[in-house]
TIDREN-118234 format. One record per residue (C-alpha): residue number from 1; residue in one letter; chain; x, y, z. Coordinates in Angstrom, 3 decimals, always signed. Layout:
// residues N
{resi = NUM, resn = a, chain = A, c1 = X, c2 = Y, c3 = Z}
...
This chain:
// residues 231
{resi = 1, resn = m, chain = A, c1 = +9.773, c2 = -10.684, c3 = +26.632}
{resi = 2, resn = w, chain = A, c1 = +12.182, c2 = -9.114, c3 = +24.868}
{resi = 3, resn = e, chain = A, c1 = +14.175, c2 = -12.306, c3 = +25.098}
{resi = 4, resn = r, chain = A, c1 = +11.564, c2 = -14.184, c3 = +22.923}
{resi = 5, resn = y, chain = A, c1 = +11.598, c2 = -11.627, c3 = +20.916}
{resi = 6, resn = r, chain = A, c1 = +14.909, c2 = -11.408, c3 = +20.077}
{resi = 7, resn = s, chain = A, c1 = +15.094, c2 = -15.756, c3 = +19.931}
{resi = 8, resn = l, chain = A, c1 = +12.073, c2 = -15.108, c3 = +17.106}
{resi = 9, resn = l, chain = A, c1 = +13.959, c2 = -12.476, c3 = +15.393}
{resi = 10, resn = a, chain = A, c1 = +16.801, c2 = -14.526, c3 = +15.362}
{resi = 11, resn = l, chain = A, c1 = +14.978, c2 = -17.625, c3 = +13.854}
{resi = 12, resn = q, chain = A, c1 = +13.310, c2 = -16.099, c3 = +10.659}
{resi = 13, resn = p, chain = A, c1 = +10.707, c2 = -18.005, c3 = +10.558}
{resi = 14, resn = g, chain = A, c1 = +9.780, c2 = -18.981, c3 = +7.643}
{resi = 15, resn = g, chain = A, c1 = +12.294, c2 = -17.296, c3 = +5.706}
{resi = 16, resn = f, chain = A, c1 = +10.850, c2 = -14.036, c3 = +6.957}
{resi = 17, resn = a, chain = A, c1 = +13.031, c2 = -10.966, c3 = +8.247}
{resi = 18, resn = i, chain = A, c1 = +11.187, c2 = -9.385, c3 = +10.543}
{resi = 19, resn = a, chain = A, c1 = +10.194, c2 = -5.643, c3 = +10.903}
{resi = 20, resn = s, chain = A, c1 = +10.621, c2 = -4.003, c3 = +14.077}
{resi = 21, resn = l, chain = A, c1 = +8.297, c2 = -1.561, c3 = +14.701}
{resi = 22, resn = i, chain = A, c1 = +9.073, c2 = +0.405, c3 = +18.073}
{resi = 23, resn = r, chain = A, c1 = +8.039, c2 = +3.029, c3 = +19.783}
{resi = 24, resn = p, chain = A, c1 = +10.131, c2 = +5.403, c3 = +21.620}
{resi = 25, resn = p, chain = A, c1 = +10.487, c2 = +5.050, c3 = +25.300}
{resi = 26, resn = d, chain = A, c1 = +7.829, c2 = +8.422, c3 = +26.941}
{resi = 27, resn = s, chain = A, c1 = +9.940, c2 = +9.640, c3 = +29.939}
{resi = 28, resn = a, chain = A, c1 = +6.916, c2 = +11.233, c3 = +31.730}
{resi = 29, resn = f, chain = A, c1 = +5.696, c2 = +7.738, c3 = +32.536}
{resi = 30, resn = g, chain = A, c1 = +9.699, c2 = +6.307, c3 = +33.776}
{resi = 31, resn = e, chain = A, c1 = +11.134, c2 = +4.409, c3 = +30.151}
{resi = 32, resn = d, chain = A, c1 = +14.464, c2 = +4.460, c3 = +30.655}
{resi = 33, resn = e, chain = A, c1 = +16.406, c2 = +5.261, c3 = +27.116}
{resi = 34, resn = a, chain = A, c1 = +19.352, c2 = +3.182, c3 = +27.554}
{resi = 35, resn = p, chain = A, c1 = +18.465, c2 = +0.182, c3 = +28.271}
{resi = 36, resn = w, chain = A, c1 = +15.464, c2 = +0.163, c3 = +24.772}
{resi = 37, resn = l, chain = A, c1 = +18.180, c2 = +2.223, c3 = +22.711}
{resi = 38, resn = a, chain = A, c1 = +19.954, c2 = -1.548, c3 = +23.116}
{resi = 39, resn = r, chain = A, c1 = +17.753, c2 = -3.422, c3 = +22.730}
{resi = 40, resn = v, chain = A, c1 = +16.505, c2 = -1.224, c3 = +19.488}
{resi = 41, resn = h, chain = A, c1 = +20.295, c2 = -1.852, c3 = +17.990}
{resi = 42, resn = e, chain = A, c1 = +19.725, c2 = -5.530, c3 = +18.619}
{resi = 43, resn = a, chain = A, c1 = +16.484, c2 = -5.548, c3 = +16.764}
{resi = 44, resn = s, chain = A, c1 = +17.487, c2 = -3.388, c3 = +13.905}
{resi = 45, resn = a, chain = A, c1 = +20.626, c2 = -6.470, c3 = +12.630}
{resi = 46, resn = f, chain = A, c1 = +17.875, c2 = -8.644, c3 = +12.050}
{resi = 47, resn = g, chain = A, c1 = +15.529, c2 = -6.931, c3 = +9.994}
{resi = 48, resn = p, chain = A, c1 = +13.681, c2 = -3.852, c3 = +9.002}
{resi = 49, resn = l, chain = A, c1 = +13.265, c2 = -0.830, c3 = +11.897}
{resi = 50, resn = g, chain = A, c1 = +10.121, c2 = +0.937, c3 = +12.166}
{resi = 51, resn = h, chain = A, c1 = +8.518, c2 = +3.889, c3 = +13.736}
{resi = 52, resn = h, chain = A, c1 = +5.595, c2 = +2.962, c3 = +16.111}
{resi = 53, resn = t, chain = A, c1 = +3.552, c2 = +5.631, c3 = +17.360}
{resi = 54, resn = h, chain = A, c1 = +1.565, c2 = +5.385, c3 = +20.669}
{resi = 55, resn = w, chain = A, c1 = -0.004, c2 = +8.685, c3 = +20.751}
{resi = 56, resn = t, chain = A, c1 = -1.092, c2 = +9.006, c3 = +24.381}
{resi = 57, resn = a, chain = A, c1 = +0.356, c2 = +6.632, c3 = +27.054}
{resi = 58, resn = p, chain = A, c1 = +2.631, c2 = +3.520, c3 = +27.033}
{resi = 59, resn = d, chain = A, c1 = -0.718, c2 = +2.055, c3 = +27.325}
{resi = 60, resn = h, chain = A, c1 = -3.051, c2 = +4.164, c3 = +25.576}
{resi = 61, resn = a, chain = A, c1 = -2.326, c2 = +3.885, c3 = +21.577}
{resi = 62, resn = r, chain = A, c1 = -4.711, c2 = +6.386, c3 = +20.301}
{resi = 63, resn = p, chain = A, c1 = -4.447, c2 = +10.028, c3 = +20.204}
{resi = 64, resn = v, chain = A, c1 = -7.504, c2 = +12.606, c3 = +22.903}
{resi = 65, resn = a, chain = A, c1 = -5.952, c2 = +15.450, c3 = +21.187}
{resi = 66, resn = a, chain = A, c1 = -4.634, c2 = +17.572, c3 = +18.281}
{resi = 67, resn = g, chain = A, c1 = -0.992, c2 = +17.463, c3 = +17.350}
{resi = 68, resn = t, chain = A, c1 = -0.467, c2 = +14.221, c3 = +15.823}
{resi = 69, resn = g, chain = A, c1 = +1.420, c2 = +14.441, c3 = +12.872}
{resi = 70, resn = e, chain = A, c1 = +3.846, c2 = +16.645, c3 = +15.148}
{resi = 71, resn = r, chain = A, c1 = +4.537, c2 = +14.043, c3 = +17.427}
{resi = 72, resn = v, chain = A, c1 = +5.462, c2 = +12.591, c3 = +14.721}
{resi = 73, resn = r, chain = A, c1 = +8.253, c2 = +14.594, c3 = +13.835}
{resi = 74, resn = a, chain = A, c1 = +9.312, c2 = +15.429, c3 = +16.985}
{resi = 75, resn = e, chain = A, c1 = +10.019, c2 = +11.640, c3 = +17.392}
{resi = 76, resn = g, chain = A, c1 = +11.007, c2 = +10.824, c3 = +13.997}
{resi = 77, resn = e, chain = A, c1 = +13.599, c2 = +13.759, c3 = +14.847}
{resi = 78, resn = r, chain = A, c1 = +15.415, c2 = +12.078, c3 = +18.197}
{resi = 79, resn = l, chain = A, c1 = +15.285, c2 = +8.601, c3 = +16.724}
{resi = 80, resn = r, chain = A, c1 = +17.874, c2 = +10.090, c3 = +14.199}
{resi = 81, resn = s, chain = A, c1 = +19.988, c2 = +11.904, c3 = +16.568}
{resi = 82, resn = l, chain = A, c1 = +20.544, c2 = +8.498, c3 = +18.396}
{resi = 83, resn = g, chain = A, c1 = +21.980, c2 = +7.307, c3 = +14.559}
{resi = 84, resn = l, chain = A, c1 = +18.653, c2 = +5.421, c3 = +14.151}
{resi = 85, resn = r, chain = A, c1 = +17.206, c2 = +5.103, c3 = +10.624}
{resi = 86, resn = p, chain = A, c1 = +13.447, c2 = +3.856, c3 = +10.386}
{resi = 87, resn = l, chain = A, c1 = +12.780, c2 = +3.121, c3 = +7.436}
{resi = 88, resn = l, chain = A, c1 = +8.758, c2 = +2.116, c3 = +8.052}
{resi = 89, resn = f, chain = A, c1 = +5.781, c2 = +3.965, c3 = +9.961}
{resi = 90, resn = c, chain = A, c1 = +2.287, c2 = +2.308, c3 = +12.430}
{resi = 91, resn = g, chain = A, c1 = -0.174, c2 = +4.760, c3 = +14.321}
{resi = 92, resn = g, chain = A, c1 = -1.127, c2 = +3.558, c3 = +17.347}
{resi = 93, resn = g, chain = A, c1 = -4.354, c2 = +1.799, c3 = +17.202}
{resi = 94, resn = w, chain = A, c1 = -4.266, c2 = +2.104, c3 = +13.010}
{resi = 95, resn = y, chain = A, c1 = -4.982, c2 = +6.414, c3 = +14.256}
{resi = 96, resn = t, chain = A, c1 = -4.066, c2 = +8.233, c3 = +11.265}
{resi = 97, resn = d, chain = A, c1 = -4.235, c2 = +11.511, c3 = +9.841}
{resi = 98, resn = a, chain = A, c1 = -3.148, c2 = +13.926, c3 = +7.216}
{resi = 99, resn = s, chain = A, c1 = -1.039, c2 = +15.360, c3 = +9.835}
{resi = 100, resn = v, chain = A, c1 = +0.331, c2 = +12.064, c3 = +10.503}
{resi = 101, resn = a, chain = A, c1 = +0.479, c2 = +11.124, c3 = +6.676}
{resi = 102, resn = e, chain = A, c1 = +2.720, c2 = +14.512, c3 = +5.279}
{resi = 103, resn = a, chain = A, c1 = +5.109, c2 = +14.264, c3 = +8.681}
{resi = 104, resn = c, chain = A, c1 = +5.841, c2 = +10.068, c3 = +7.200}
{resi = 105, resn = a, chain = A, c1 = +6.586, c2 = +11.739, c3 = +4.360}
{resi = 106, resn = a, chain = A, c1 = +9.121, c2 = +13.979, c3 = +5.484}
{resi = 107, resn = l, chain = A, c1 = +10.681, c2 = +11.719, c3 = +7.434}
{resi = 108, resn = g, chain = A, c1 = +10.617, c2 = +9.468, c3 = +4.162}
{resi = 109, resn = y, chain = A, c1 = +8.993, c2 = +6.535, c3 = +5.482}
{resi = 110, resn = v, chain = A, c1 = +7.135, c2 = +3.745, c3 = +4.394}
{resi = 111, resn = d, chain = A, c1 = +3.189, c2 = +3.651, c3 = +6.140}
{resi = 112, resn = c, chain = A, c1 = +2.493, c2 = +0.840, c3 = +7.449}
{resi = 113, resn = t, chain = A, c1 = -1.017, c2 = +2.257, c3 = +8.971}
{resi = 114, resn = p, chain = A, c1 = -3.680, c2 = +2.364, c3 = +6.942}
{resi = 115, resn = r, chain = A, c1 = -5.078, c2 = -1.578, c3 = +6.537}
{resi = 116, resn = s, chain = A, c1 = -7.300, c2 = -3.971, c3 = +4.066}
{resi = 117, resn = e, chain = A, c1 = -10.231, c2 = -3.467, c3 = +6.691}
{resi = 118, resn = r, chain = A, c1 = -11.250, c2 = -1.696, c3 = +9.234}
{resi = 119, resn = p, chain = A, c1 = -10.407, c2 = -2.835, c3 = +12.586}
{resi = 120, resn = a, chain = A, c1 = -13.406, c2 = -4.132, c3 = +13.878}
{resi = 121, resn = y, chain = A, c1 = -13.063, c2 = -2.392, c3 = +17.754}
{resi = 122, resn = l, chain = A, c1 = -12.883, c2 = +1.707, c3 = +16.641}
{resi = 123, resn = d, chain = A, c1 = -15.621, c2 = +3.266, c3 = +17.590}
{resi = 124, resn = d, chain = A, c1 = -18.022, c2 = +4.507, c3 = +14.963}
{resi = 125, resn = g, chain = A, c1 = -16.310, c2 = +7.589, c3 = +13.456}
{resi = 126, resn = a, chain = A, c1 = -12.429, c2 = +6.475, c3 = +14.607}
{resi = 127, resn = a, chain = A, c1 = -10.353, c2 = +7.852, c3 = +11.664}
{resi = 128, resn = w, chain = A, c1 = -8.313, c2 = +4.900, c3 = +9.893}
{resi = 129, resn = a, chain = A, c1 = -6.859, c2 = +4.714, c3 = +6.590}
{resi = 130, resn = q, chain = A, c1 = -8.144, c2 = +1.784, c3 = +3.848}
{resi = 131, resn = l, chain = A, c1 = -6.454, c2 = +0.719, c3 = +1.463}
{resi = 132, resn = d, chain = A, c1 = -5.932, c2 = -2.970, c3 = -0.370}
{resi = 133, resn = a, chain = A, c1 = -2.330, c2 = -3.019, c3 = -1.995}
{resi = 134, resn = p, chain = A, c1 = +1.094, c2 = -1.096, c3 = -2.138}
{resi = 135, resn = a, chain = A, c1 = +0.489, c2 = +2.237, c3 = -2.918}
{resi = 136, resn = r, chain = A, c1 = +1.994, c2 = +6.070, c3 = -3.409}
{resi = 137, resn = v, chain = A, c1 = -0.463, c2 = +8.406, c3 = -1.733}
{resi = 138, resn = r, chain = A, c1 = -0.736, c2 = +12.116, c3 = -3.077}
{resi = 139, resn = l, chain = A, c1 = -0.984, c2 = +14.241, c3 = +0.396}
{resi = 140, resn = p, chain = A, c1 = -2.662, c2 = +17.253, c3 = +0.635}
{resi = 141, resn = s, chain = A, c1 = +0.502, c2 = +19.257, c3 = +0.405}
{resi = 142, resn = g, chain = A, c1 = +0.988, c2 = +17.508, c3 = -2.790}
{resi = 143, resn = a, chain = A, c1 = +4.105, c2 = +15.353, c3 = -1.447}
{resi = 144, resn = t, chain = A, c1 = +3.502, c2 = +11.330, c3 = -2.421}
{resi = 145, resn = l, chain = A, c1 = +3.727, c2 = +9.134, c3 = +0.446}
{resi = 146, resn = a, chain = A, c1 = +4.968, c2 = +4.802, c3 = +0.093}
{resi = 147, resn = a, chain = A, c1 = +2.263, c2 = +2.909, c3 = +1.512}
{resi = 148, resn = l, chain = A, c1 = +2.034, c2 = -0.645, c3 = +2.345}
{resi = 149, resn = p, chain = A, c1 = -1.282, c2 = -1.985, c3 = +4.127}
{resi = 150, resn = t, chain = A, c1 = -1.199, c2 = -4.231, c3 = +6.358}
{resi = 151, resn = t, chain = A, c1 = -3.375, c2 = -6.856, c3 = +5.582}
{resi = 152, resn = r, chain = A, c1 = -3.619, c2 = -9.389, c3 = +8.380}
{resi = 153, resn = s, chain = A, c1 = -3.538, c2 = -10.436, c3 = +11.814}
{resi = 154, resn = l, chain = A, c1 = -2.639, c2 = -13.383, c3 = +13.709}
{resi = 155, resn = g, chain = A, c1 = -6.127, c2 = -14.614, c3 = +13.776}
{resi = 156, resn = s, chain = A, c1 = -7.318, c2 = -13.397, c3 = +10.322}
{resi = 157, resn = l, chain = A, c1 = -3.821, c2 = -15.351, c3 = +9.047}
{resi = 158, resn = g, chain = A, c1 = -4.810, c2 = -18.752, c3 = +10.914}
{resi = 159, resn = r, chain = A, c1 = -8.630, c2 = -18.516, c3 = +9.592}
{resi = 160, resn = s, chain = A, c1 = -6.829, c2 = -17.831, c3 = +5.726}
{resi = 161, resn = v, chain = A, c1 = -3.503, c2 = -19.915, c3 = +5.360}
{resi = 162, resn = w, chain = A, c1 = -5.953, c2 = -23.370, c3 = +5.803}
{resi = 163, resn = t, chain = A, c1 = -8.396, c2 = -22.759, c3 = +3.438}
{resi = 164, resn = r, chain = A, c1 = -7.676, c2 = -23.967, c3 = -0.682}
{resi = 165, resn = s, chain = A, c1 = -7.461, c2 = -20.466, c3 = -1.944}
{resi = 166, resn = g, chain = A, c1 = -5.455, c2 = -18.936, c3 = +1.323}
{resi = 167, resn = p, chain = A, c1 = -4.911, c2 = -15.322, c3 = +1.640}
{resi = 168, resn = t, chain = A, c1 = -6.197, c2 = -13.892, c3 = -1.730}
{resi = 169, resn = e, chain = A, c1 = -4.554, c2 = -10.231, c3 = -1.892}
{resi = 170, resn = r, chain = A, c1 = -1.148, c2 = -10.402, c3 = -3.555}
{resi = 171, resn = v, chain = A, c1 = +0.988, c2 = -8.203, c3 = -1.256}
{resi = 172, resn = v, chain = A, c1 = -0.060, c2 = -10.126, c3 = +2.269}
{resi = 173, resn = h, chain = A, c1 = +1.239, c2 = -7.706, c3 = +5.644}
{resi = 174, resn = v, chain = A, c1 = +1.404, c2 = -9.721, c3 = +9.059}
{resi = 175, resn = y, chain = A, c1 = +1.292, c2 = -7.963, c3 = +12.403}
{resi = 176, resn = f, chain = A, c1 = +1.912, c2 = -8.920, c3 = +15.768}
{resi = 177, resn = h, chain = A, c1 = +2.676, c2 = -7.255, c3 = +19.108}
{resi = 178, resn = d, chain = A, c1 = +5.804, c2 = -8.542, c3 = +20.892}
{resi = 179, resn = t, chain = A, c1 = +3.339, c2 = -9.133, c3 = +23.848}
{resi = 180, resn = d, chain = A, c1 = +1.766, c2 = -11.958, c3 = +21.962}
{resi = 181, resn = l, chain = A, c1 = +5.180, c2 = -14.017, c3 = +23.060}
{resi = 182, resn = v, chain = A, c1 = +4.705, c2 = -14.094, c3 = +25.931}
{resi = 183, resn = d, chain = A, c1 = +1.743, c2 = -17.329, c3 = +26.089}
{resi = 184, resn = s, chain = A, c1 = +3.642, c2 = -19.880, c3 = +25.019}
{resi = 185, resn = r, chain = A, c1 = +0.542, c2 = -20.929, c3 = +22.358}
{resi = 186, resn = r, chain = A, c1 = +0.855, c2 = -17.275, c3 = +20.611}
{resi = 187, resn = r, chain = A, c1 = +4.679, c2 = -18.051, c3 = +20.093}
{resi = 188, resn = a, chain = A, c1 = +3.298, c2 = -21.461, c3 = +18.456}
{resi = 189, resn = l, chain = A, c1 = +1.119, c2 = -19.760, c3 = +16.640}
{resi = 190, resn = v, chain = A, c1 = +4.089, c2 = -17.364, c3 = +14.407}
{resi = 191, resn = r, chain = A, c1 = +6.503, c2 = -19.480, c3 = +14.288}
{resi = 192, resn = t, chain = A, c1 = +3.751, c2 = -21.943, c3 = +13.154}
{resi = 193, resn = l, chain = A, c1 = +1.617, c2 = -19.390, c3 = +10.386}
{resi = 194, resn = l, chain = A, c1 = +4.729, c2 = -17.595, c3 = +9.129}
{resi = 195, resn = a, chain = A, c1 = +6.023, c2 = -21.287, c3 = +8.131}
{resi = 196, resn = v, chain = A, c1 = +2.806, c2 = -22.162, c3 = +6.517}
{resi = 197, resn = l, chain = A, c1 = +2.774, c2 = -18.775, c3 = +4.813}
{resi = 198, resn = a, chain = A, c1 = +6.051, c2 = -19.262, c3 = +2.825}
{resi = 199, resn = r, chain = A, c1 = +4.844, c2 = -22.534, c3 = +1.505}
{resi = 200, resn = r, chain = A, c1 = +2.257, c2 = -20.152, c3 = -0.217}
{resi = 201, resn = r, chain = A, c1 = +4.347, c2 = -16.826, c3 = -0.733}
{resi = 202, resn = r, chain = A, c1 = +7.593, c2 = -15.550, c3 = -1.382}
{resi = 203, resn = p, chain = A, c1 = +8.873, c2 = -14.344, c3 = +1.300}
{resi = 204, resn = a, chain = A, c1 = +9.886, c2 = -10.464, c3 = +1.174}
{resi = 205, resn = s, chain = A, c1 = +10.646, c2 = -7.686, c3 = +3.327}
{resi = 206, resn = p, chain = A, c1 = +7.996, c2 = -4.899, c3 = +3.688}
{resi = 207, resn = v, chain = A, c1 = +11.637, c2 = -2.843, c3 = +2.550}
{resi = 208, resn = d, chain = A, c1 = +10.987, c2 = -4.676, c3 = -0.873}
{resi = 209, resn = l, chain = A, c1 = +7.575, c2 = -3.693, c3 = -1.332}
{resi = 210, resn = s, chain = A, c1 = +7.675, c2 = -0.037, c3 = -1.498}
{resi = 211, resn = d, chain = A, c1 = +8.264, c2 = +0.751, c3 = -4.690}
{resi = 212, resn = p, chain = A, c1 = +4.137, c2 = +0.216, c3 = -5.418}
{resi = 213, resn = d, chain = A, c1 = +2.194, c2 = +0.219, c3 = -8.414}
{resi = 214, resn = e, chain = A, c1 = -1.337, c2 = +1.556, c3 = -7.530}
{resi = 215, resn = d, chain = A, c1 = -1.648, c2 = +5.441, c3 = -6.938}
{resi = 216, resn = h, chain = A, c1 = -4.373, c2 = +7.626, c3 = -4.962}
{resi = 217, resn = t, chain = A, c1 = -4.985, c2 = +10.625, c3 = -3.442}
{resi = 218, resn = w, chain = A, c1 = -5.565, c2 = +11.259, c3 = +0.598}
{resi = 219, resn = d, chain = A, c1 = -8.960, c2 = +11.873, c3 = +0.272}
{resi = 220, resn = n, chain = A, c1 = -9.797, c2 = +8.343, c3 = -1.591}
{resi = 221, resn = i, chain = A, c1 = -7.914, c2 = +6.340, c3 = +1.350}
{resi = 222, resn = a, chain = A, c1 = -8.536, c2 = +8.094, c3 = +4.486}
{resi = 223, resn = r, chain = A, c1 = -11.838, c2 = +7.175, c3 = +6.375}
{resi = 224, resn = g, chain = A, c1 = -13.751, c2 = +8.816, c3 = +9.546}
{resi = 225, resn = r, chain = A, c1 = -12.835, c2 = +11.799, c3 = +12.047}
{resi = 226, resn = p, chain = A, c1 = -9.330, c2 = +12.684, c3 = +12.440}
{resi = 227, resn = i, chain = A, c1 = -8.785, c2 = +14.315, c3 = +16.303}
{resi = 228, resn = g, chain = A, c1 = -9.927, c2 = +17.622, c3 = +16.521}
{resi = 229, resn = t, chain = A, c1 = -12.618, c2 = +17.700, c3 = +13.473}
{resi = 230, resn = p, chain = A, c1 = -16.245, c2 = +18.508, c3 = +14.754}
{resi = 231, resn = a, chain = A, c1 = -18.568, c2 = +15.575, c3 = +14.306}
């Protein structure tokens, strides 16, 4: 899977420099930091680097307990101690709350966790954040967080690029997982859709879009109940 992902990064389909949002290794589950770090350095040579957090386990993205902001801060400090400088962030399972947003602001991240639409698989009342376009978000502490919402999955991009109008949002931000590349059809889909999208939109790095022209407060974009909040 790594070799396939590295090949895709080097290919830059459609002229897109793909941002790699990485999950730090979890020693509690026997994950080895050394090969992970070597691959992260390779990936960072091809495009922007970001920080991705799985709150519960490598195979369990959303949190089951409080302390989410503290985890982001600790992971961010660890990444920096390893000489890495991630610029972006995305919470696993699209989870975020005020403490996570504050940690991202303190670390200087551009937060990609907000979504333009609610992820369909979330339970009723599950926490997430909604944004339609890049924005500056005023947090409860008074700090400002730059946010670049994730607007499209591969599926929704595929449904939109073949229509006459194409994607309707001003900024299109597509995500996929490295596991998508295990399947040859999904690998081809990533390459094809990005090539077609480039004919309709100007390729840009997420970092280039981190100077937004909209302002919001955290209360404007927060949805659902954070972990630990009474129902």
